[in-house]
N, C-alpha and C positions, 0 to 999 in steps of 0.2 A: 630552522634557518642555525648557523651553527654561531658559537658564545666565543670572541675572540677572547683570547689571554690579555691578562694587565700587562703585560710588557712588551704586548704588540707580535706576538708572535703565533705560528698558524692556531685557528679553534679549535677548544680542549677535547680530548678523544682524539685527533686525529696522527697521524704517525709523522713523527717530524718527520721521516728520511722514504716519503713516499716518490717515487720517482728516482730515486736514485741507487741507482750500485752496491752491490758491497765492497769494500775499499780491497780486498783482496781480488778481487776479480777486475775492476777497473786501475788499469797503471797512472798513476798522478806522476806529471814533471812539479814538482816548485816552483812558484812564481817568482819568475828574477825580483818583484822587489812590490811591491804595495799596490802600486799606481803605473801599471809596467807604462810603456813608452807608446805611441799614439799606434791605434792602429788602421788600415786603412777604411773605407768608405764602407768596401762588403765586409769585413769583421766587424766594423762596427753594427751594418745591421744584424750583423749575425749574432751578438749581444746583444742588440735591442729585442729580437726575438728571442729570444731567450728570457730578458727582460720581463713582455709583457705574457711569455706563456707561465711564469717565476710566478705571477701578481694576479692571473686569472687564474691560477691552480689553487690559492689563496681564498677565493670568490666563490667558490665553486656554487658553492646553495646559493648564494644570492644571486646569483646566473640565470639558472637554474630559477626560480624564482619569477626573475623577470621575465624571461622568455617564454614558461609554460605555456601551453596550450595558443598561443602566438605566431600566425607565419606572418598577419599584418595585423596595425596596430596601427591607432593614430598618439600620440607623442601623448598625450592625457589617461589616456584607458590606466596606462599600467605606471603611474607619476612615484605613488610610493614605490612600490617594489626600485624602479629605476632610481630612486634617490636613493633608497638605503645600497643597491647592487656601486650606486658608483661611490658613496661617500666609503663604500669595504677598497673599492680597490686605489681608491684615496688615500686610503691608511698606510696601505700596504705598498703604494709606488713611493717610495721613499730612496734615498740615493743608497744607505746601505744595500738594499735592496737590488739595485745596481750593480757597487763593487761585489757582491754573489751569481749574477750572471757573467758579470764578468771575469771572474773564477771560474765558474764552472766553464767557460770556451772554454779558458785556458787546460782545463783539464782537459779535456777531448781532444784535444791537438791530437796523441801521441793513434787515439782511434784517429782523428780525420787522416793521418798521415798513415796509417794501414790503409785504411779502405781505397784512398790515392795509389797508393804501391799495388794492388791486384786490382783496380780497374785496370789501369797502364801495364800490368802483369797478361789481365786477359783479352785487352786491346795489343795489345803487341804478339798474342797465340794467335788471335781469329786472322789476324793479314799472313800471319806465317802461314797456315792453312788456306785462305784464299789464293796467293801464289802461288801453294804449292799444289792444288788443286787448278787454277786456272793456267798450272805451267807460264807464269813469270817469274823473270831473271830476281835471283834477290838482292834485298837491298846494304845498298854496301854497308862494312866491316864497323867505318867509322861512326856513319848515321846511326847505324844501334847503340853505340858503344856511349853516345849524345843522349839518347834519348833511354838507356841504363843512368846512364850519369844525374842526367833529370829526375829520376825516382826517386834519390838514395839524398839526395837536397830537402833537406828542414825549413820547414818554414817561413818564410821572414817580417818580422814584423817595423813598422815606419818606414822601410821601404829605400831603398841603393843612396851610397852619399855620395854625392858632388863630383863627379873627379877632379883635379889638382884640391879637391878638400884634405885640411890637414884633419888624420883620422886618429885619436890616442891609441899610445902603444906602437907608433911605427917611428924609421925614425927621421926628423925634420918637420915632426907633428909641430911644435910650438914655434917654423920660422915665420910662418903667415905668409908668403909669398905665396905670388900668384905665378910665379913659372909655371908651373906643372897645367898648367888649363887648359894647355893647348895640346897634352900629350892626347897621344891612343889610346885607347884602352890593351 
């Protein structure tokens, strides 16, 4: 079993950068602020998954001790290792760890965007191939351009503003009038 450092860090002798790529390989965009604007439910779920994985990675030895050779067990059979595992996970499940998981999620947004673009390009290539193979008519040029423009859009945080709501930096942002609420986009 690993011995935890007094400062609350990973157990002694473990690599501090386990599971992280070198800085020169991974392109990082700085966070807009320490606690960024709210994320959507799916984005928060992704942050929670990273958070849980980080906490579990800190308690690998305790989890192994508890699960060793047990495919089915009653709760009292491994009570002591279970308590050790749970206390380790509680010790590492801190708000600071959650903030670090959130920062990791934001750091990976460039790679997620690239992966999304790769998949979309592959889809377009496959569709063009199938149209050519089966002799189907070409897609409308305008529709193709819209799909390519959609690929270029960056990931949004916090959703879209309601129509007619004053926005910072636009003319009339401080007027507070509701006259624009009925306008079409």
